[in-house]
Biopython code that builds the backbone (N, CA, C, O; Angstrom):
import numpy as np
from Bio.PDB.StructureBuilder import StructureBuilder

atoms = [
    (1, "THR", "N", (-5.904, 10.223, -20.574)),
    (1, "THR", "CA", (-5.296, 10.559, -19.313)),
    (1, "THR", "C", (-3.793, 10.715, -19.527)),
    (1, "THR", "O", (-3.166, 9.908, -20.213)),
    (2, "ILE", "N", (-3.232, 11.748, -18.940)),
    (2, "ILE", "CA", (-1.798, 11.994, -19.037)),
    (2, "ILE", "C", (-1.171, 11.796, -17.664)),
    (2, "ILE", "O", (-1.615, 12.374, -16.672)),
    (3, "TYR", "N", (-0.130, 10.969, -17.626)),
    (3, "TYR", "CA", (0.635, 10.769, -16.404)),
    (3, "TYR", "C", (2.012, 11.389, -16.610)),
    (3, "TYR", "O", (2.607, 11.272, -17.682)),
    (4, "ARG", "N", (2.499, 12.040, -15.583)),
    (4, "ARG", "CA", (3.835, 12.639, -15.622)),
    (4, "ARG", "C", (4.690, 11.990, -14.546)),
    (4, "ARG", "O", (4.292, 11.885, -13.386)),
    (5, "PHE", "N", (5.867, 11.559, -14.958)),
    (5, "PHE", "CA", (6.783, 10.893, -14.053)),
    (5, "PHE", "C", (8.055, 11.705, -13.953)),
    (5, "PHE", "O", (8.533, 12.249, -14.949)),
    (6, "GLY", "N", (8.603, 11.790, -12.755)),
    (6, "GLY", "CA", (9.853, 12.500, -12.560)),
    (6, "GLY", "C", (10.974, 11.858, -13.355)),
    (6, "GLY", "O", (10.960, 10.659, -13.635)),
    (7, "SER", "N", (11.925, 12.670, -13.702)),
    (7, "SER", "CA", (13.090, 12.170, -14.422)),
    (7, "SER", "C", (14.293, 12.948, -13.917)),
    (7, "SER", "O", (14.169, 13.798, -13.036)),
    (8, "GLU", "N", (15.457, 12.651, -14.480)),
    (8, "GLU", "CA", (16.643, 13.397, -14.087)),
    (8, "GLU", "C", (16.510, 14.863, -14.466)),
    (8, "GLU", "O", (17.181, 15.718, -13.888)),
    (9, "ARG", "N", (15.658, 15.156, -15.422)),
    (9, "ARG", "CA", (15.352, 16.541, -15.790)),
    (9, "ARG", "C", (14.079, 16.920, -15.050)),
    (9, "ARG", "O", (12.984, 16.805, -15.600)),
    (10, "THR", "N", (14.207, 17.356, -13.850)),
    (10, "THR", "CA", (13.031, 17.607, -13.026)),
    (10, "THR", "C", (12.109, 18.664, -13.611)),
    (10, "THR", "O", (10.916, 18.677, -13.306)),
    (11, "SER", "N", (12.645, 19.559, -14.454)),
    (11, "SER", "CA", (11.785, 20.587, -15.038)),
    (11, "SER", "C", (10.928, 20.032, -16.171)),
    (11, "SER", "O", (9.984, 20.693, -16.603)),
    (12, "ARG", "N", (11.235, 18.844, -16.657)),
    (12, "ARG", "CA", (10.478, 18.267, -17.765)),
    (12, "ARG", "C", (10.279, 16.771, -17.521)),
    (12, "ARG", "O", (11.126, 15.962, -17.900)),
    (13, "PRO", "N", (9.168, 16.405, -16.894)),
    (13, "PRO", "CA", (8.943, 14.986, -16.611)),
    (13, "PRO", "C", (8.631, 14.204, -17.896)),
    (13, "PRO", "O", (8.309, 14.781, -18.934)),
    (14, "ILE", "N", (8.735, 12.900, -17.793)),
    (14, "ILE", "CA", (8.303, 12.020, -18.877)),
    (14, "ILE", "C", (6.783, 12.048, -18.878)),
    (14, "ILE", "O", (6.156, 11.897, -17.829)),
    (15, "GLU", "N", (6.187, 12.240, -20.052)),
    (15, "GLU", "CA", (4.729, 12.267, -20.170)),
    (15, "GLU", "C", (4.260, 10.991, -20.851)),
    (15, "GLU", "O", (4.763, 10.625, -21.913)),
    (16, "VAL", "N", (3.295, 10.316, -20.237)),
    (16, "VAL", "CA", (2.731, 9.085, -20.784)),
    (16, "VAL", "C", (1.227, 9.304, -20.954)),
    (16, "VAL", "O", (0.523, 9.637, -20.001)),
    (17, "TYR", "N", (0.750, 9.111, -22.184)),
    (17, "TYR", "CA", (-0.653, 9.309, -22.507)),
    (17, "TYR", "C", (-1.324, 7.940, -22.595)),
    (17, "TYR", "O", (-0.870, 7.054, -23.320)),
    (18, "ILE", "N", (-2.408, 7.786, -21.847)),
    (18, "ILE", "CA", (-3.144, 6.531, -21.787)),
    (18, "ILE", "C", (-4.545, 6.752, -22.357)),
    (18, "ILE", "O", (-5.224, 7.721, -22.018)),
    (19, "LYS", "N", (-4.963, 5.830, -23.232)),
    (19, "LYS", "CA", (-6.327, 5.879, -23.776)),
    (19, "LYS", "C", (-6.889, 4.466, -23.738)),
    (19, "LYS", "O", (-6.288, 3.533, -24.271)),
    (20, "GLU", "N", (-8.029, 4.319, -23.111)),
    (20, "GLU", "CA", (-8.696, 3.027, -22.966)),
    (20, "GLU", "C", (-7.761, 1.969, -22.385)),
    (20, "GLU", "O", (-7.751, 0.822, -22.832)),
    (21, "GLY", "N", (-6.980, 2.367, -21.390)),
    (21, "GLY", "CA", (-6.108, 1.451, -20.686)),
    (21, "GLY", "C", (-4.809, 1.102, -21.397)),
    (21, "GLY", "O", (-4.069, 0.237, -20.930)),
    (22, "LYS", "N", (-4.515, 1.758, -22.522)),
    (22, "LYS", "CA", (-3.300, 1.458, -23.279)),
    (22, "LYS", "C", (-2.457, 2.710, -23.459)),
    (22, "LYS", "O", (-2.987, 3.810, -23.616)),
    (23, "VAL", "N", (-1.143, 2.536, -23.436)),
    (23, "VAL", "CA", (-0.235, 3.639, -23.704)),
    (23, "VAL", "C", (-0.317, 3.961, -25.196)),
    (23, "VAL", "O", (-0.134, 3.079, -26.035)),
    (24, "VAL", "N", (-0.595, 5.236, -25.526)),
    (24, "VAL", "CA", (-0.705, 5.634, -26.928)),
    (24, "VAL", "C", (0.349, 6.657, -27.333)),
    (24, "VAL", "O", (0.562, 6.886, -28.524)),
    (25, "PHE", "N", (1.019, 7.283, -26.345)),
    (25, "PHE", "CA", (2.004, 8.308, -26.671)),
    (25, "PHE", "C", (2.908, 8.521, -25.477)),
    (25, "PHE", "O", (2.452, 8.526, -24.333)),
    (26, "ILE", "N", (4.203, 8.701, -25.748)),
    (26, "ILE", "CA", (5.181, 9.002, -24.695)),
    (26, "ILE", "C", (6.067, 10.129, -25.198)),
    (26, "ILE", "O", (6.502, 10.130, -26.349)),
    (27, "LYS", "N", (6.324, 11.081, -24.325)),
    (27, "LYS", "CA", (7.207, 12.206, -24.644)),
    (27, "LYS", "C", (8.306, 12.252, -23.588)),
    (27, "LYS", "O", (8.028, 12.307, -22.390)),
    (28, "LYS", "N", (9.569, 12.230, -24.049)),
    (28, "LYS", "CA", (10.689, 12.169, -23.112)),
    (28, "LYS", "C", (11.861, 12.984, -23.644)),
    (28, "LYS", "O", (12.196, 12.915, -24.826)),
    (29, "ARG", "N", (12.473, 13.746, -22.766)),
    (29, "ARG", "CA", (13.721, 14.442, -23.094)),
    (29, "ARG", "C", (14.874, 13.659, -22.501)),
    (29, "ARG", "O", (14.919, 13.430, -21.293)),
    (30, "PRO", "N", (15.810, 13.246, -23.351)),
    (30, "PRO", "CA", (16.972, 12.543, -22.808)),
    (30, "PRO", "C", (17.842, 13.481, -21.982)),
    (30, "PRO", "O", (17.796, 14.701, -22.144)),
    (31, "THR", "N", (18.622, 12.898, -21.107)),
    (31, "THR", "CA", (19.557, 13.708, -20.324)),
    (31, "THR", "C", (20.862, 13.857, -21.102)),
    (31, "THR", "O", (21.074, 13.179, -22.107)),
    (32, "VAL", "N", (21.709, 14.723, -20.644)),
    (32, "VAL", "CA", (23.020, 14.916, -21.256)),
    (32, "VAL", "C", (23.809, 13.610, -21.215)),
    (32, "VAL", "O", (24.593, 13.323, -22.120)),
    (33, "ASN", "N", (23.601, 12.834, -20.180)),
    (33, "ASN", "CA", (24.320, 11.567, -20.031)),
    (33, "ASN", "C", (23.896, 10.519, -21.051)),
    (33, "ASN", "O", (24.639, 9.568, -21.292)),
    (34, "ASP", "N", (22.714, 10.669, -21.661)),
    (34, "ASP", "CA", (22.234, 9.690, -22.636)),
    (34, "ASP", "C", (23.040, 9.719, -23.934)),
    (34, "ASP", "O", (23.180, 8.693, -24.600)),
    (35, "LYS", "N", (23.568, 10.883, -24.293)),
    (35, "LYS", "CA", (24.388, 11.039, -25.503)),
    (35, "LYS", "C", (23.701, 10.447, -26.735)),
    (35, "LYS", "O", (24.231, 9.538, -27.376)),
    (36, "LEU", "N", (22.524, 10.969, -27.056)),
    (36, "LEU", "CA", (21.775, 10.516, -28.222)),
    (36, "LEU", "C", (21.954, 11.507, -29.367)),
    (36, "LEU", "O", (21.899, 12.721, -29.170)),
    (37, "PHE", "N", (22.171, 10.966, -30.571)),
    (37, "PHE", "CA", (22.404, 11.803, -31.746)),
    (37, "PHE", "C", (21.520, 11.352, -32.898)),
    (37, "PHE", "O", (21.228, 10.164, -33.040)),
    (38, "LEU", "N", (21.101, 12.296, -33.710)),
    (38, "LEU", "CA", (20.231, 12.019, -34.837)),
    (38, "LEU", "C", (20.827, 10.960, -35.759)),
    (38, "LEU", "O", (20.101, 10.089, -36.237)),
    (39, "LYS", "N", (22.112, 11.016, -36.015)),
    (39, "LYS", "CA", (22.746, 10.087, -36.963)),
    (39, "LYS", "C", (22.507, 8.629, -36.574)),
    (39, "LYS", "O", (22.389, 7.768, -37.447)),
    (40, "ASP", "N", (22.435, 8.347, -35.290)),
    (40, "ASP", "CA", (22.197, 6.976, -34.839)),
    (40, "ASP", "C", (20.807, 6.483, -35.267)),
    (40, "ASP", "O", (20.641, 5.324, -35.646)),
    (41, "TYR", "N", (19.828, 7.367, -35.200)),
    (41, "TYR", "CA", (18.471, 7.000, -35.617)),
    (41, "TYR", "C", (18.381, 6.877, -37.136)),
    (41, "TYR", "O", (17.683, 6.002, -37.649)),
    (42, "LEU", "N", (19.083, 7.747, -37.851)),
    (42, "LEU", "CA", (19.091, 7.669, -39.313)),
    (42, "LEU", "C", (19.767, 6.372, -39.777)),
    (42, "LEU", "O", (19.327, 5.754, -40.747)),
    (43, "GLU", "N", (20.819, 5.969, -39.094)),
    (43, "GLU", "CA", (21.486, 4.713, -39.439)),
    (43, "GLU", "C", (20.578, 3.516, -39.178)),
    (43, "GLU", "O", (20.585, 2.549, -39.940)),
    (44, "LYS", "N", (19.807, 3.580, -38.115)),
    (44, "LYS", "CA", (18.951, 2.452, -37.753)),
    (44, "LYS", "C", (17.686, 2.380, -38.596)),
    (44, "LYS", "O", (17.286, 1.295, -39.017)),
    (45, "PHE", "N", (17.040, 3.541, -38.852)),
    (45, "PHE", "CA", (15.737, 3.541, -39.515)),
    (45, "PHE", "C", (15.746, 4.095, -40.935)),
    (45, "PHE", "O", (14.736, 4.008, -41.633)),
    (46, "GLY", "N", (16.863, 4.662, -41.376)),
    (46, "GLY", "CA", (16.903, 5.279, -42.700)),
    (46, "GLY", "C", (16.337, 6.690, -42.659)),
    (46, "GLY", "O", (16.204, 7.282, -41.589)),
    (47, "ASP", "N", (16.009, 7.218, -43.815)),
    (47, "ASP", "CA", (15.475, 8.575, -43.883)),
    (47, "ASP", "C", (14.079, 8.631, -43.281)),
    (47, "ASP", "O", (13.288, 7.707, -43.467)),
    (48, "PRO", "N", (13.765, 9.707, -42.560)),
    (48, "PRO", "CA", (12.423, 9.838, -41.990)),
    (48, "PRO", "C", (11.402, 10.097, -43.092)),
    (48, "PRO", "O", (11.734, 10.640, -44.146)),
    (49, "GLU", "N", (10.163, 9.703, -42.838)),
    (49, "GLU", "CA", (9.093, 9.961, -43.800)),
    (49, "GLU", "C", (8.748, 11.444, -43.863)),
    (49, "GLU", "O", (8.354, 11.950, -44.914)),
    (50, "PHE", "N", (8.895, 12.135, -42.748)),
    (50, "PHE", "CA", (8.595, 13.572, -42.668)),
    (50, "PHE", "C", (9.716, 14.250, -41.893)),
    (50, "PHE", "O", (10.270, 13.688, -40.949)),
    (51, "THR", "N", (10.037, 15.464, -42.310)),
    (51, "THR", "CA", (10.889, 16.333, -41.506)),
    (51, "THR", "C", (10.085, 17.606, -41.294)),
    (51, "THR", "O", (9.691, 18.277, -42.248)),
    (52, "LEU", "N", (9.854, 17.921, -40.049)),
    (52, "LEU", "CA", (9.040, 19.079, -39.696)),
    (52, "LEU", "C", (9.857, 20.026, -38.836)),
    (52, "LEU", "O", (10.921, 19.670, -38.330)),
    (53, "TYR", "N", (9.352, 21.215, -38.682)),
    (53, "TYR", "CA", (10.010, 22.199, -37.824)),
    (53, "TYR", "C", (9.415, 22.132, -36.434)),
    (53, "TYR", "O", (8.203, 22.014, -36.257)),
    (54, "SER", "N", (10.290, 22.209, -35.462)),
    (54, "SER", "CA", (9.888, 22.278, -34.068)),
    (54, "SER", "C", (9.545, 23.732, -33.747)),
    (54, "SER", "O", (9.872, 24.636, -34.516)),
    (55, "SER", "N", (8.902, 23.949, -32.633)),
    (55, "SER", "CA", (8.617, 25.321, -32.209)),
    (55, "SER", "C", (9.872, 25.998, -31.670)),
    (55, "SER", "O", (9.841, 27.184, -31.343)),
    (56, "LEU", "N", (10.963, 25.266, -31.575)),
    (56, "LEU", "CA", (12.237, 25.807, -31.100)),
    (56, "LEU", "C", (13.164, 26.047, -32.283)),
    (56, "LEU", "O", (13.314, 25.180, -33.144)),
    (57, "ASN", "N", (13.784, 27.217, -32.328)),
    (57, "ASN", "CA", (14.766, 27.491, -33.376)),
    (57, "ASN", "C", (15.878, 26.456, -33.326)),
    (57, "ASN", "O", (16.227, 25.951, -32.259)),
    (58, "GLU", "N", (16.420, 26.152, -34.472)),
    (58, "GLU", "CA", (17.575, 25.273, -34.617)),
    (58, "GLU", "C", (17.272, 23.807, -34.342)),
    (58, "GLU", "O", (18.198, 22.996, -34.297)),
    (59, "PHE", "N", (16.015, 23.441, -34.157)),
    (59, "PHE", "CA", (15.637, 22.054, -33.941)),
    (59, "PHE", "C", (14.610, 21.640, -34.983)),
    (59, "PHE", "O", (13.705, 22.403, -35.322)),
    (60, "LYS", "N", (14.766, 20.415, -35.489)),
    (60, "LYS", "CA", (13.785, 19.856, -36.415)),
    (60, "LYS", "C", (13.262, 18.549, -35.844)),
    (60, "LYS", "O", (13.910, 17.889, -35.031)),
    (61, "ALA", "N", (12.063, 18.200, -36.301)),
    (61, "ALA", "CA", (11.445, 16.949, -35.890)),
    (61, "ALA", "C", (11.525, 15.972, -37.058)),
    (61, "ALA", "O", (11.050, 16.264, -38.156)),
    (62, "TYR", "N", (12.123, 14.824, -36.817)),
    (62, "TYR", "CA", (12.296, 13.782, -37.820)),
    (62, "TYR", "C", (11.311, 12.673, -37.467)),
    (62, "TYR", "O", (11.441, 12.020, -36.431)),
    (63, "VAL", "N", (10.323, 12.465, -38.342)),
    (63, "VAL", "CA", (9.215, 11.578, -38.021)),
    (63, "VAL", "C", (9.349, 10.264, -38.789)),
    (63, "VAL", "O", (9.460, 10.249, -40.015)),
    (64, "PHE", "N", (9.335, 9.171, -38.042)),
    (64, "PHE", "CA", (9.385, 7.828, -38.595)),
    (64, "PHE", "C", (8.021, 7.182, -38.299)),
    (64, "PHE", "O", (7.831, 6.578, -37.243)),
    (65, "PHE", "N", (7.078, 7.314, -39.239)),
    (65, "PHE", "CA", (5.706, 6.848, -38.998)),
    (65, "PHE", "C", (5.634, 5.353, -38.751)),
    (65, "PHE", "O", (4.917, 4.912, -37.854)),
    (66, "ASN", "N", (6.357, 4.571, -39.524)),
    (66, "ASN", "CA", (6.292, 3.117, -39.374)),
    (66, "ASN", "C", (6.889, 2.633, -38.067)),
    (66, "ASN", "O", (6.530, 1.566, -37.570)),
    (67, "GLU", "N", (7.795, 3.415, -37.513)),
    (67, "GLU", "CA", (8.432, 3.060, -36.247)),
    (67, "GLU", "C", (7.692, 3.655, -35.051)),
    (67, "GLU", "O", (7.933, 3.264, -33.909)),
    (68, "GLY", "N", (6.791, 4.603, -35.316)),
    (68, "GLY", "CA", (6.109, 5.278, -34.218)),
    (68, "GLY", "C", (7.054, 6.132, -33.407)),
    (68, "GLY", "O", (7.035, 6.102, -32.176)),
    (69, "LEU", "N", (7.902, 6.912, -34.114)),
    (69, "LEU", "CA", (8.953, 7.658, -33.430)),
    (69, "LEU", "C", (9.144, 9.038, -34.044)),
    (69, "LEU", "O", (9.156, 9.197, -35.264)),
    (70, "VAL", "N", (9.294, 10.032, -33.171)),
    (70, "VAL", "CA", (9.714, 11.369, -33.570)),
    (70, "VAL", "C", (11.001, 11.669, -32.818)),
    (70, "VAL", "O", (11.075, 11.507, -31.600)),
    (71, "VAL", "N", (12.007, 12.107, -33.555)),
    (71, "VAL", "CA", (13.270, 12.514, -32.952)),
    (71, "VAL", "C", (13.401, 14.013, -33.202)),
    (71, "VAL", "O", (13.522, 14.445, -34.348)),
    (72, "ILE", "N", (13.377, 14.796, -32.143)),
    (72, "ILE", "CA", (13.586, 16.237, -32.276)),
    (72, "ILE", "C", (15.048, 16.486, -31.939)),
    (72, "ILE", "O", (15.506, 16.240, -30.823)),
    (73, "ALA", "N", (15.768, 16.987, -32.949)),
    (73, "ALA", "CA", (17.217, 17.109, -32.799)),
    (73, "ALA", "C", (17.707, 18.452, -33.306)),
    (73, "ALA", "O", (17.087, 19.083, -34.163)),
    (74, "HIS", "N", (18.832, 18.870, -32.755)),
    (74, "HIS", "CA", (19.488, 20.103, -33.175)),
    (74, "HIS", "C", (19.940, 19.945, -34.618)),
    (74, "HIS", "O", (20.395, 18.873, -35.016)),
    (75, "GLN", "N", (19.815, 21.011, -35.402)),
    (75, "GLN", "CA", (20.194, 20.957, -36.806)),
    (75, "GLN", "C", (21.701, 21.070, -37.021)),
    (75, "GLN", "O", (22.167, 20.991, -38.157)),
    (76, "GLY", "N", (22.457, 21.252, -35.965)),
    (76, "GLY", "CA", (23.906, 21.381, -36.084)),
    (76, "GLY", "C", (24.558, 20.074, -36.495)),
    (76, "GLY", "O", (23.888, 19.056, -36.669)),
    (77, "GLU", "N", (25.855, 20.115, -36.645)),
    (77, "GLU", "CA", (26.623, 18.970, -37.133)),
    (77, "GLU", "C", (26.438, 17.716, -36.279)),
    (77, "GLU", "O", (26.335, 16.613, -36.816)),
    (78, "ARG", "N", (26.394, 17.875, -34.958)),
    (78, "ARG", "CA", (26.262, 16.707, -34.076)),
    (78, "ARG", "C", (24.848, 16.146, -34.051)),
    (78, "ARG", "O", (24.667, 14.941, -33.882)),
    (79, "GLY", "N", (23.849, 16.998, -34.217)),
    (79, "GLY", "CA", (22.466, 16.530, -34.184)),
    (79, "GLY", "C", (22.054, 15.983, -32.828)),
    (79, "GLY", "O", (21.427, 14.927, -32.749)),
    (80, "ASP", "N", (22.401, 16.694, -31.758)),
    (80, "ASP", "CA", (22.020, 16.264, -30.412)),
    (80, "ASP", "C", (20.501, 16.125, -30.321)),
    (80, "ASP", "O", (19.761, 17.000, -30.770)),
    (81, "VAL", "N", (20.049, 15.027, -29.741)),
    (81, "VAL", "CA", (18.616, 14.790, -29.578)),
    (81, "VAL", "C", (18.104, 15.588, -28.393)),
    (81, "VAL", "O", (18.639, 15.500, -27.288)),
    (82, "TYR", "N", (17.056, 16.371, -28.641)),
    (82, "TYR", "CA", (16.432, 17.200, -27.616)),
    (82, "TYR", "C", (15.253, 16.471, -26.973)),
    (82, "TYR", "O", (15.043, 16.545, -25.762)),
    (83, "GLU", "N", (14.484, 15.762, -27.814)),
    (83, "GLU", "CA", (13.292, 15.101, -27.299)),
    (83, "GLU", "C", (12.955, 13.896, -28.170)),
    (83, "GLU", "O", (13.178, 13.907, -29.381)),
    (84, "LEU", "N", (12.417, 12.864, -27.538)),
    (84, "LEU", "CA", (11.914, 11.686, -28.240)),
    (84, "LEU", "C", (10.430, 11.564, -27.964)),
    (84, "LEU", "O", (9.964, 11.789, -26.847)),
    (85, "ARG", "N", (9.698, 11.203, -29.006)),
    (85, "ARG", "CA", (8.262, 10.968, -28.863)),
    (85, "ARG", "C", (7.941, 9.621, -29.479)),
    (85, "ARG", "O", (8.354, 9.320, -30.599)),
    (86, "TYR", "N", (7.204, 8.816, -28.740)),
    (86, "TYR", "CA", (6.830, 7.490, -29.199)),
    (86, "TYR", "C", (5.314, 7.465, -29.348)),
    (86, "TYR", "O", (4.590, 7.944, -28.475)),
    (87, "PHE", "N", (4.839, 6.907, -30.456)),
    (87, "PHE", "CA", (3.406, 6.828, -30.705)),
    (87, "PHE", "C", (3.102, 5.536, -31.443)),
    (87, "PHE", "O", (4.006, 4.897, -31.981)),
    (88, "LEU", "N", (1.830, 5.148, -31.472)),
    (88, "LEU", "CA", (1.445, 3.972, -32.235)),
    (88, "LEU", "C", (1.596, 4.306, -33.716)),
    (88, "LEU", "O", (1.135, 5.359, -34.154)),
    (89, "PRO", "N", (2.234, 3.427, -34.498)),
    (89, "PRO", "CA", (2.393, 3.719, -35.928)),
    (89, "PRO", "C", (1.052, 4.110, -36.552)),
    (89, "PRO", "O", (0.019, 3.499, -36.279)),
    (90, "THR", "N", (1.095, 5.141, -37.396)),
    (90, "THR", "CA", (-0.126, 5.704, -37.954)),
    (90, "THR", "C", (0.171, 6.402, -39.274)),
    (90, "THR", "O", (1.305, 6.380, -39.752)),
    (91, "THR", "N", (-0.836, 7.013, -39.854)),
    (91, "THR", "CA", (-0.658, 7.762, -41.098)),
    (91, "THR", "C", (-0.147, 9.161, -40.784)),
    (91, "THR", "O", (-0.317, 9.647, -39.665)),
    (92, "PRO", "N", (0.483, 9.816, -41.766)),
    (92, "PRO", "CA", (0.927, 11.200, -41.542)),
    (92, "PRO", "C", (-0.222, 12.125, -41.131)),
    (92, "PRO", "O", (-0.060, 12.955, -40.236)),
    (93, "GLU", "N", (-1.366, 11.986, -41.773)),
    (93, "GLU", "CA", (-2.499, 12.855, -41.463)),
    (93, "GLU", "C", (-2.964, 12.688, -40.024)),
    (93, "GLU", "O", (-3.188, 13.667, -39.312)),
    (94, "GLU", "N", (-3.106, 11.433, -39.606)),
    (94, "GLU", "CA", (-3.567, 11.178, -38.240)),
    (94, "GLU", "C", (-2.519, 11.626, -37.219)),
    (94, "GLU", "O", (-2.865, 12.171, -36.171)),
    (95, "PHE", "N", (-1.250, 11.400, -37.522)),
    (95, "PHE", "CA", (-0.195, 11.841, -36.615)),
    (95, "PHE", "C", (-0.247, 13.348, -36.415)),
    (95, "PHE", "O", (-0.249, 13.830, -35.282)),
    (96, "LEU", "N", (-0.290, 14.101, -37.533)),
    (96, "LEU", "CA", (-0.291, 15.562, -37.429)),
    (96, "LEU", "C", (-1.504, 16.070, -36.666)),
    (96, "LEU", "O", (-1.405, 17.023, -35.893)),
    (97, "GLU", "N", (-2.635, 15.440, -36.884)),
    (97, "GLU", "CA", (-3.860, 15.862, -36.204)),
    (97, "GLU", "C", (-3.827, 15.528, -34.717)),
    (97, "GLU", "O", (-4.299, 16.312, -33.894)),
    (98, "THR", "N", (-3.274, 14.371, -34.369)),
    (98, "THR", "CA", (-3.310, 13.900, -32.986)),
    (98, "THR", "C", (-2.109, 14.343, -32.162)),
    (98, "THR", "O", (-2.269, 14.816, -31.037)),
    (99, "TRP", "N", (-0.890, 14.192, -32.722)),
    (99, "TRP", "CA", (0.317, 14.407, -31.929)),
    (99, "TRP", "C", (1.226, 15.505, -32.457)),
    (99, "TRP", "O", (2.193, 15.860, -31.783)),
    (100, "GLY", "N", (0.964, 16.046, -33.607)),
    (100, "GLY", "CA", (1.884, 17.003, -34.214)),
    (100, "GLY", "C", (1.449, 18.446, -34.141)),
    (100, "GLY", "O", (1.855, 19.255, -34.976)),
    (101, "GLU", "N", (0.636, 18.786, -33.165)),
    (101, "GLU", "CA", (0.098, 20.152, -33.084)),
    (101, "GLU", "C", (1.169, 21.216, -32.897)),
    (101, "GLU", "O", (0.959, 22.370, -33.271)),
    (102, "ASP", "N", (2.306, 20.854, -32.329)),
    (102, "ASP", "CA", (3.370, 21.840, -32.117)),
    (102, "ASP", "C", (4.472, 21.734, -33.175)),
    (102, "ASP", "O", (5.537, 22.334, -33.026)),
    (103, "LEU", "N", (4.217, 20.978, -34.233)),
    (103, "LEU", "CA", (5.172, 20.832, -35.329)),
    (103, "LEU", "C", (4.588, 21.467, -36.579)),
    (103, "LEU", "O", (3.369, 21.561, -36.725)),
    (104, "SER", "N", (5.463, 21.904, -37.484)),
    (104, "SER", "CA", (4.998, 22.636, -38.655)),
    (104, "SER", "C", (5.862, 22.310, -39.867)),
    (104, "SER", "O", (7.026, 21.932, -39.727)),
    (105, "SER", "N", (5.288, 22.458, -41.049)),
    (105, "SER", "CA", (6.077, 22.291, -42.273)),
    (105, "SER", "C", (6.814, 23.578, -42.623)),
    (105, "SER", "O", (7.622, 23.600, -43.552)),
    (106, "ASN", "N", (6.539, 24.650, -41.885)),
    (106, "ASN", "CA", (7.198, 25.940, -42.085)),
    (106, "ASN", "C", (8.025, 26.300, -40.858)),
    (106, "ASN", "O", (7.625, 26.011, -39.730)),
    (107, "PRO", "N", (9.181, 26.933, -41.076)),
    (107, "PRO", "CA", (9.988, 27.326, -39.911)),
    (107, "PRO", "C", (9.264, 28.368, -39.070)),
    (107, "PRO", "O", (8.586, 29.254, -39.593)),
    (108, "GLN", "N", (9.419, 28.245, -37.782)),
    (108, "GLN", "CA", (8.847, 29.207, -36.851)),
    (108, "GLN", "C", (9.924, 30.212, -36.467)),
    (108, "GLN", "O", (11.059, 29.831, -36.180)),
    (109, "LEU", "N", (9.586, 31.445, -36.460)),
    (109, "LEU", "CA", (10.544, 32.460, -36.035)),
    (109, "LEU", "C", (10.356, 32.720, -34.554)),
    (109, "LEU", "O", (9.558, 33.564, -34.145)),
    (110, "GLN", "N", (11.103, 31.983, -33.769)),
    (110, "GLN", "CA", (11.041, 32.075, -32.321)),
    (110, "GLN", "C", (12.365, 32.653, -31.831)),
    (110, "GLN", "O", (13.402, 32.462, -32.466)),
    (111, "PRO", "N", (12.330, 33.347, -30.722)),
    (111, "PRO", "CA", (13.613, 33.820, -30.176)),
    (111, "PRO", "C", (14.457, 32.647, -29.715)),
    (111, "PRO", "O", (13.927, 31.697, -29.139)),
    (112, "SER", "N", (15.742, 32.691, -29.951)),
    (112, "SER", "CA", (16.665, 31.656, -29.471)),
    (112, "SER", "C", (17.022, 31.950, -28.030)),
    (112, "SER", "O", (17.157, 33.111, -27.644)),
    (113, "TYR", "N", (17.174, 30.908, -27.233)),
    (113, "TYR", "CA", (17.538, 31.077, -25.814)),
    (113, "TYR", "C", (18.888, 30.484, -25.574)),
    (113, "TYR", "O", (19.385, 30.517, -24.448)),
]
sb = StructureBuilder()
sb.init_structure("model")
sb.init_model(0)
sb.init_chain("A")
sb.init_seg("    ")
for serial, (resi, resn, name, xyz) in enumerate(atoms, 1):
    if name == "N":
        sb.init_residue(resn, " ", resi, " ")
    sb.init_atom(name, np.array(xyz, "f"), 0.0, 1.0, " ", f" {name:<3s}", serial, name[0])
structure = sb.get_structure()
């Protein structure tokens, strides 16, 4: 079951995935006021186990399997965080099969907006 909750970004609610009465996945876009940057996550958790391409140009997904965290951030110098995804720690294979359907090991050629 997926629940969507309003957020300051009304066009993109927080998504909470529930399975057997437990939260198994959360997808959230921070607001501009949150001021989240990739470097902060790298300092806290070290290098990600996987770096994947997002379906959006100029953004990559940095996956920390042991932390149950994906940080999708701009590839520019600041590394502004576009989206955070929280999941139960798992293997790379299970993550890609369950939660990584929109991520790829190859760059996607999408139009920039």
